[in-house]
C-alpha positions as CSV (number, residue, x, y, z in Angstrom):
1,M,0.0,-0.1,0.0
2,E,2.7,2.5,1.1
3,K,4.8,1.5,-2.0
4,Q,1.9,2.3,-4.4
5,K,1.3,5.7,-2.6
6,K,4.9,6.6,-3.0
7,L,4.9,5.6,-6.6
8,L,1.7,7.6,-7.5
9,G,2.4,10.6,-5.3
10,E,6.2,11.1,-5.5
11,E,7.8,9.5,-8.6
12,K,8.8,11.8,-11.5
13,I,5.7,12.4,-13.7
14,S,7.4,11.5,-17.1
15,K,8.8,8.4,-15.7
16,L,5.6,7.4,-13.8
17,L,3.4,8.1,-16.9
18,W,5.6,5.9,-19.0
19,K,5.8,3.2,-16.4
20,L,2.0,3.0,-16.2
21,S,1.1,3.8,-19.8
22,A,3.7,1.6,-21.7
23,P,2.3,-1.7,-20.6
24,A,-1.3,-0.5,-21.2
25,M,-0.3,0.8,-24.6
26,V,1.2,-2.6,-25.5
27,G,-1.8,-4.4,-24.2
28,M,-4.2,-2.3,-26.2
29,L,-2.0,-2.5,-29.3
30,V,-2.0,-6.2,-29.1
31,S,-5.8,-6.2,-28.4
32,A,-6.3,-4.0,-31.4
33,L,-3.9,-6.2,-33.4
34,Y,-6.0,-9.3,-32.9
35,N,-9.0,-7.7,-34.1
36,L,-7.0,-6.7,-37.2
37,V,-5.7,-10.2,-37.5
38,D,-9.1,-11.8,-37.1
39,T,-10.3,-9.5,-40.1
40,I,-7.3,-10.3,-42.2
41,F,-7.6,-14.0,-41.8
42,V,-11.2,-13.8,-42.5
43,G,-10.8,-11.6,-45.5
44,H,-8.5,-14.0,-47.2
45,G,-10.1,-17.3,-45.8
46,V,-13.9,-16.3,-46.3
47,G,-14.0,-13.1,-48.4
48,V,-15.7,-9.8,-48.3
49,V,-19.1,-11.4,-46.9
50,G,-17.0,-12.6,-44.0
51,I,-15.6,-9.2,-43.3
52,A,-19.1,-7.7,-43.6
53,G,-20.4,-10.4,-41.1
54,I,-17.7,-9.4,-38.5
55,A,-18.5,-5.8,-39.1
56,I,-22.2,-6.3,-38.2
57,V,-21.4,-8.2,-35.0
58,F,-18.6,-5.7,-33.9
59,P,-21.2,-3.2,-32.5
60,I,-22.6,-6.0,-30.3
61,S,-19.1,-6.7,-28.9
62,M,-18.7,-2.9,-28.4
63,I,-21.8,-2.7,-26.3
64,I,-20.7,-5.6,-24.1
65,M,-17.3,-3.9,-23.7
66,S,-18.9,-0.6,-23.0
67,L,-21.0,-2.1,-20.1
68,S,-18.0,-4.0,-18.7
69,M,-15.8,-0.8,-18.9
70,M,-18.6,1.3,-17.2
71,F,-18.3,-0.9,-14.1
72,G,-14.4,-1.5,-14.6
73,I,-13.4,2.2,-15.0
74,G,-16.0,3.6,-12.7
75,G,-15.0,1.2,-10.0
76,A,-11.4,1.6,-10.7
77,S,-11.6,5.4,-10.4
78,I,-13.2,5.1,-6.9
79,I,-10.6,2.6,-5.9
80,S,-7.7,4.8,-7.2
81,I,-9.1,7.8,-5.1
82,R,-9.8,5.7,-2.0
83,I,-6.2,4.3,-2.0
84,G,-5.0,8.0,-2.4
85,E,-7.1,8.8,0.6
86,N,-5.6,5.8,2.5
87,K,-9.1,4.0,2.7
88,K,-8.2,0.4,1.8
89,E,-11.3,-1.2,3.3
90,E,-13.6,1.2,1.1
91,A,-11.6,0.1,-1.9
92,E,-12.1,-3.6,-1.2
93,K,-15.9,-3.0,-0.9
94,V,-15.9,-1.4,-4.3
95,L,-13.9,-4.4,-5.8
96,G,-16.5,-6.8,-4.3
97,N,-19.4,-5.0,-5.7
98,M,-17.7,-4.9,-9.1
99,V,-17.4,-8.6,-9.0
100,T,-21.1,-9.1,-8.4
101,L,-22.1,-6.7,-11.1
102,L,-19.9,-8.2,-13.7
103,F,-21.0,-11.7,-13.1
104,G,-24.7,-10.7,-13.2
105,L,-23.8,-8.7,-16.4
106,G,-22.1,-11.5,-18.1
107,I,-24.8,-14.0,-17.4
108,I,-27.7,-11.6,-18.5
109,L,-25.9,-10.6,-21.7
110,T,-25.1,-14.2,-22.7
111,I,-28.7,-15.3,-22.3
112,V,-30.1,-12.2,-24.0
113,G,-27.6,-12.5,-26.8
114,L,-28.1,-16.1,-27.6
115,V,-32.0,-15.9,-27.5
116,F,-32.3,-12.8,-29.7
117,I,-29.3,-12.9,-31.8
118,E,-31.1,-12.8,-35.2
119,P,-33.3,-9.8,-34.6
120,I,-30.3,-8.0,-33.0
121,L,-28.2,-8.5,-36.1
122,L,-31.1,-7.4,-38.3
123,A,-31.5,-4.3,-36.2
124,F,-27.7,-3.7,-36.3
125,G,-27.8,-3.5,-40.1
126,A,-27.4,-7.0,-41.4
127,T,-28.6,-7.5,-45.0
128,E,-29.9,-10.6,-46.6
129,G,-26.5,-11.3,-48.1
130,I,-24.7,-10.8,-44.8
131,L,-27.1,-12.4,-42.2
132,A,-25.9,-16.0,-42.4
133,S,-22.3,-15.0,-41.9
134,A,-23.2,-12.8,-39.0
135,L,-25.2,-15.5,-37.4
136,E,-22.4,-18.0,-37.7
137,Y,-19.9,-15.7,-36.0
138,G,-22.3,-13.9,-33.6
139,R,-23.8,-17.0,-31.9
140,I,-20.3,-18.3,-30.8
141,I,-19.1,-14.9,-29.7
142,M,-22.1,-14.6,-27.4
143,A,-21.0,-17.7,-25.5
144,G,-17.9,-15.9,-24.3
145,N,-19.6,-12.9,-22.7
146,L,-19.0,-13.7,-19.1
147,F,-15.1,-14.2,-19.7
148,F,-15.1,-11.1,-21.8
149,S,-16.8,-8.8,-19.3
150,I,-14.8,-9.7,-16.3
151,S,-11.3,-9.7,-17.9
152,V,-12.1,-6.2,-19.6
153,A,-13.1,-4.5,-16.2
154,A,-10.6,-6.3,-14.1
155,N,-7.9,-4.7,-16.2
156,S,-8.9,-1.3,-15.0
157,V,-8.8,-2.3,-11.4
158,I,-5.3,-3.7,-11.8
159,R,-4.1,-0.4,-13.5
160,S,-5.8,1.6,-10.6
161,E,-3.3,-0.2,-8.1
162,G,-0.5,1.1,-10.3
163,N,0.2,-2.4,-11.5
164,A,0.2,-1.6,-15.3
165,K,2.6,-4.5,-16.1
166,M,0.1,-7.2,-14.9
167,A,-2.7,-5.5,-16.8
168,M,-0.6,-5.7,-19.9
169,I,0.0,-9.5,-19.4
170,T,-3.7,-10.2,-19.0
171,M,-4.4,-8.6,-22.4
172,L,-1.3,-10.2,-23.9
173,V,-2.4,-13.7,-22.9
174,G,-5.7,-13.5,-24.6
175,A,-4.5,-11.6,-27.8
176,L,-1.5,-14.0,-28.5
177,I,-3.6,-17.1,-28.1
178,N,-6.2,-15.6,-30.4
179,I,-3.6,-14.7,-33.0
180,I,-2.2,-18.3,-32.8
181,L,-5.6,-20.1,-33.0
182,D,-7.1,-18.0,-35.9
183,P,-5.1,-19.5,-38.7
184,I,-5.2,-22.9,-37.2
185,F,-9.1,-22.8,-37.0
186,I,-9.8,-21.0,-40.2
187,F,-7.3,-22.6,-42.5
188,V,-6.2,-25.9,-40.9
189,F,-9.4,-27.0,-39.7
190,D,-11.4,-25.2,-42.4
191,M,-13.9,-23.7,-39.9
192,G,-14.3,-20.4,-41.5
193,L,-16.0,-17.7,-39.6
194,A,-16.9,-20.2,-36.9
195,G,-13.1,-20.8,-36.5
196,A,-12.4,-17.1,-36.0
197,A,-15.2,-16.9,-33.4
198,W,-14.0,-19.9,-31.3
199,A,-10.5,-18.6,-31.4
200,T,-11.8,-15.4,-29.9
201,V,-13.9,-17.1,-27.2
202,I,-11.1,-19.5,-26.2
203,S,-8.6,-16.6,-25.9
204,Q,-11.2,-14.6,-23.7
205,F,-11.3,-17.6,-21.3
206,F,-7.5,-17.6,-20.8
207,S,-7.6,-13.7,-20.1
208,F,-10.3,-14.4,-17.6
209,A,-8.3,-17.2,-16.0
210,Y,-5.3,-15.0,-15.6
211,V,-7.3,-12.2,-14.0
212,V,-8.8,-14.6,-11.3
213,Y,-5.2,-15.8,-10.6
214,Y,-4.1,-12.3,-10.1
215,F,-6.8,-11.4,-7.4
216,V,-6.7,-14.9,-5.8
217,S,-3.0,-14.9,-5.4
218,K,-1.8,-13.0,-2.4
219,K,1.6,-11.8,-3.9
220,H,0.1,-9.7,-6.6
221,S,-2.9,-7.5,-5.7
222,M,-3.0,-5.2,-2.6
223,L,-6.7,-5.7,-2.6
224,R,-8.7,-8.7,-1.6
225,I,-12.1,-10.1,-2.4
226,H,-14.1,-10.7,0.8
227,L,-17.5,-12.6,0.7
228,Q,-19.2,-9.7,2.8
229,N,-18.3,-7.2,0.0
230,L,-20.0,-9.2,-2.6
231,K,-23.4,-7.8,-1.4
232,L,-24.4,-4.8,-3.5
233,K,-24.3,-1.4,-1.8
234,F,-26.5,1.3,-3.5
235,Y,-24.1,4.1,-2.8
236,I,-21.2,2.1,-4.4
237,V,-23.2,1.0,-7.5
238,K,-24.5,4.6,-7.9
239,E,-21.0,6.2,-7.8
240,T,-19.6,3.4,-9.9
241,V,-22.0,4.0,-12.7
242,A,-21.7,7.7,-12.5
243,L,-17.9,7.7,-12.9
244,G,-18.2,4.9,-15.5
245,I,-21.0,6.3,-17.7
246,S,-18.7,8.4,-19.7
247,A,-16.6,5.3,-20.7
248,F,-19.9,3.5,-21.5
249,V,-21.0,6.4,-23.6
250,R,-17.8,6.7,-25.5
251,M,-17.8,3.0,-26.4
252,A,-21.5,2.5,-26.8
253,A,-21.6,5.5,-29.0
254,G,-19.1,3.8,-31.1
255,S,-21.6,0.9,-31.4
256,A,-24.5,3.2,-32.1
257,M,-22.4,4.9,-34.7
258,S,-21.6,1.7,-36.4
259,V,-25.3,0.7,-36.5
260,V,-26.3,3.9,-38.0
261,I,-23.4,3.8,-40.5
262,N,-24.2,0.1,-41.4
263,H,-27.8,1.0,-42.2
264,T,-26.8,4.1,-44.2
265,L,-24.1,2.1,-46.1
266,A,-26.5,-0.6,-47.0
267,I,-28.7,2.1,-48.7
268,H,-26.0,4.0,-50.4
269,G,-23.2,1.5,-51.0
270,G,-24.3,-2.1,-50.3
271,D,-22.4,-5.1,-48.8
272,V,-19.0,-4.0,-50.1
273,A,-19.3,-0.6,-48.4
274,I,-20.2,-2.3,-45.1
275,A,-17.3,-4.5,-45.4
276,T,-15.1,-1.4,-46.2
277,F,-16.2,0.3,-43.1
278,G,-15.5,-2.8,-41.2
279,V,-11.8,-2.6,-42.3
280,V,-11.5,1.1,-41.9
281,N,-12.9,0.8,-38.3
282,R,-10.3,-1.8,-37.5
283,L,-7.5,0.4,-38.7
284,L,-8.8,3.4,-36.7
285,S,-9.1,1.2,-33.5
286,F,-5.4,0.3,-34.0
287,V,-4.8,4.2,-33.9
288,F,-7.2,5.0,-31.0
289,M,-6.1,2.0,-28.6
290,P,-2.6,3.3,-27.9
291,M,-4.0,6.6,-27.0
292,F,-6.5,5.0,-24.6
293,G,-3.5,3.2,-23.1
294,I,-1.8,6.6,-22.4
295,I,-5.1,7.8,-20.8
296,Q,-5.2,4.6,-18.7
297,G,-1.8,5.3,-17.5
298,M,-2.7,9.0,-16.7
299,Q,-6.0,8.2,-14.8
300,P,-4.5,6.6,-11.6
301,I,-2.1,9.3,-11.3
302,V,-4.7,12.1,-11.6
303,G,-7.1,10.2,-9.5
304,F,-4.6,9.6,-6.6
305,N,-3.2,13.0,-6.6
306,Y,-6.5,14.7,-6.9
307,G,-7.5,12.6,-3.9
308,A,-4.4,13.6,-2.2
309,K,-4.9,17.3,-3.2
310,N,-1.6,17.5,-5.0
311,S,-2.8,19.9,-7.8
312,Q,0.7,20.5,-9.4
313,R,1.1,16.9,-10.2
314,V,-2.4,16.8,-11.7
315,I,-1.6,19.6,-14.0
316,D,1.7,18.4,-14.9
317,V,0.4,14.8,-15.9
318,I,-2.5,16.1,-17.9
319,K,-0.4,18.5,-20.1
320,L,2.3,15.9,-20.7
321,T,-0.4,13.4,-21.8
322,L,-2.0,16.0,-24.0
323,K,1.4,16.6,-25.7
324,I,2.0,12.8,-26.3
325,T,-1.5,12.0,-27.6
326,T,-1.4,14.9,-30.1
327,I,1.9,13.7,-31.5
328,M,0.4,10.2,-31.7
329,S,-2.5,11.6,-33.6
330,F,-0.4,13.4,-36.1
331,V,1.9,10.5,-36.8
332,S,-1.2,8.2,-37.3
333,F,-2.6,10.8,-39.8
334,V,0.5,10.9,-41.8
335,V,1.0,7.1,-42.0
336,L,-2.6,6.4,-42.8
337,F,-2.9,9.0,-45.5
338,I,0.2,7.9,-47.3
339,F,-0.2,4.2,-47.1
340,A,-4.2,3.8,-47.1
341,E,-4.2,1.7,-50.3
342,I,-1.4,-0.6,-48.9
343,F,-3.4,-1.2,-45.6
344,M,-6.4,-2.1,-47.7
345,K,-4.5,-4.7,-49.8
346,I,-3.5,-6.4,-46.5
347,F,-7.1,-7.2,-45.7
348,S,-8.4,-8.2,-49.0
349,T,-7.6,-8.7,-52.8
350,D,-11.2,-7.4,-53.7
351,L,-10.5,-4.3,-56.0
352,E,-13.7,-2.5,-55.1
353,L,-13.0,-2.8,-51.4
354,I,-9.4,-1.6,-51.8
355,R,-10.5,1.3,-53.8
356,M,-13.4,2.3,-51.6
357,G,-11.4,1.7,-48.4
358,S,-8.3,3.9,-49.3
359,H,-10.7,6.7,-50.5
360,A,-12.7,6.5,-47.3
361,T,-9.7,6.3,-45.0
362,R,-8.1,9.6,-46.4
363,I,-11.3,11.6,-45.9
364,I,-12.2,10.1,-42.3
365,I,-8.8,11.0,-40.9
366,I,-8.6,14.8,-42.0
367,F,-9.0,16.1,-38.3
368,L,-7.5,13.1,-36.7
369,I,-5.0,15.3,-34.9
370,T,-7.8,16.7,-32.7
371,L,-8.3,13.3,-31.1
372,G,-5.7,13.7,-28.5
373,L,-7.4,16.6,-26.8
374,Q,-10.8,14.8,-26.8
375,V,-9.6,11.7,-25.1
376,V,-7.5,13.6,-22.6
377,S,-10.3,15.9,-21.6
378,S,-12.7,13.0,-21.1
379,G,-10.2,11.0,-19.1
380,M,-9.1,14.1,-16.9
381,Y,-12.7,14.8,-15.7
382,Q,-13.4,11.1,-15.2
383,S,-10.2,10.8,-13.0
384,M,-11.3,13.6,-10.9
385,G,-14.8,12.2,-10.3
386,R,-16.5,14.8,-12.5
387,A,-18.7,12.3,-14.1
388,W,-21.1,14.5,-16.0
389,I,-18.6,16.6,-17.8
390,S,-16.7,13.5,-18.8
391,F,-20.0,12.2,-20.1
392,I,-20.6,15.2,-22.2
393,I,-17.2,15.2,-23.8
394,S,-17.4,11.5,-24.5
395,S,-20.8,12.1,-26.1
396,L,-19.6,15.0,-28.5
397,R,-17.9,13.2,-31.3
398,Q,-19.9,10.0,-31.8
399,I,-23.3,10.9,-30.5
400,I,-24.1,14.7,-30.5
401,F,-22.2,15.4,-33.8
402,L,-21.4,12.2,-35.9
403,I,-24.7,10.3,-35.9
404,P,-26.8,13.3,-37.1
405,L,-24.1,14.1,-39.7
406,V,-24.1,10.5,-41.0
407,I,-27.8,10.7,-41.4
408,I,-27.8,14.2,-43.0
409,L,-24.7,14.4,-45.3
410,P,-25.6,11.4,-47.4
411,I,-28.7,13.1,-48.6
412,F,-26.4,15.6,-50.4
413,F,-23.2,13.6,-51.0
414,D,-24.5,10.0,-51.4
415,L,-21.9,7.6,-50.1
416,N,-19.2,10.2,-49.7
417,G,-21.5,11.9,-47.1
418,V,-20.9,9.1,-44.7
419,W,-17.1,9.6,-44.9
420,Y,-17.3,13.5,-44.7
421,A,-19.3,13.1,-41.4
422,F,-16.2,12.1,-39.6
423,P,-13.8,15.2,-40.0
424,V,-16.7,17.6,-39.5
425,A,-17.6,15.8,-36.2
426,D,-14.0,15.7,-35.2
427,F,-13.5,19.5,-35.6
428,L,-16.8,20.4,-33.9
429,A,-16.0,18.0,-30.9
430,F,-12.5,19.6,-30.7
431,V,-13.8,23.1,-30.3
432,V,-16.1,22.2,-27.4
433,S,-13.5,20.1,-25.7
434,W,-10.8,22.8,-26.0
435,V,-13.1,25.4,-24.3
436,L,-13.8,23.0,-21.4
437,Y,-10.3,21.8,-21.1
438,K,-8.9,25.4,-20.8
439,R,-11.5,26.4,-18.3
440,E,-10.6,23.3,-16.0
441,I,-6.8,23.9,-16.1
442,K,-7.3,27.4,-15.1
443,L,-9.5,26.4,-12.2
444,I,-6.8,24.0,-10.9
445,E,-4.1,26.5,-11.4
446,K,-6.1,29.1,-9.5
447,N,-6.7,26.6,-6.6
448,L,-2.9,25.8,-6.7
449,A,-2.0,29.5,-6.4
């Protein structure tokens, strides 16, 4: 306990941010990589229809992840603050409540997902040509919900303790197993989409098993799971949801965005357009994930020092994180813009998908450089317990601006209108986030003075 307090409260900010962020970035990159690898193997082993099937199921996985992250990040934010306040017993109560919530969530989502999978897929944009592939993949993915939910949320708690290396390992275990099993199941056993789905579920189980080992083993976590803490406390659940709602909105918004886009693409571009967005979305997630890793490294530092009333360290880590994420955004823009066509060819040999994908990518990333400020602002408010402002910032890009633009712009620009919606939404979200960010930094500096 004292070791973690000294680490979060005294170590040099740049060194500490790197120590906490690097493992999270690696873990998130590998996680994004196995989504990429999944799509690449399916693209070459099944074809465009297989990619489109995964693209339809992807928003469902995003909703499951968003609910898990709501409990995980919300609970982890409280745990980080309680550790900073030297309240270990309160932190363990939060952990116990999280376990109960996640088990309940995993069981409910599995039952609902398996029973209503076909109408859900149709509602999420599956066309007649894609439905069979989406069902084949989706039914198996639903079976792994419990493992997926717990391992995703537990990673946030492990990071809240300042143990970013172990959080990275839990993600690496699942990702590497998935990457190994994908080609074996798809090509060697000739299982097609079902093989990709089983590889994912098996890898999620191993991540879950490693997380259980971490909390059961006394040599790793400073926190313990006690039976009496499994009973839900309303005030803990309320605070957990309040602090985690912005993470839920950010990820669920991505799901809602994908659903709206899939329906719009079905009208203006057909199955190939849906598959194209599936590929572009995977590429973008590979860009976003390392930034989220930086934010996950920033959050326990902000949360601890905000709880300990050390304002200077709060300001220092926020500004440093903003510089890093902005540089990452710029580099990503340059690489994607120059090599868009090459990236498309990695996923498929379909000439129409390659042409449409490279064109769409170059439009979508025009204001990618603004993404750094958006994720830092949301993470900053979340770490300080300012749930509603974090919620608003998380909603800006994908809900408040992007979804209406995706519906409106295609009326005037047909298929290109879908792609134009992204840079316009990025710019508008950046303006609002900048105003809120500058105001908050001034308030913290004023309090420090």
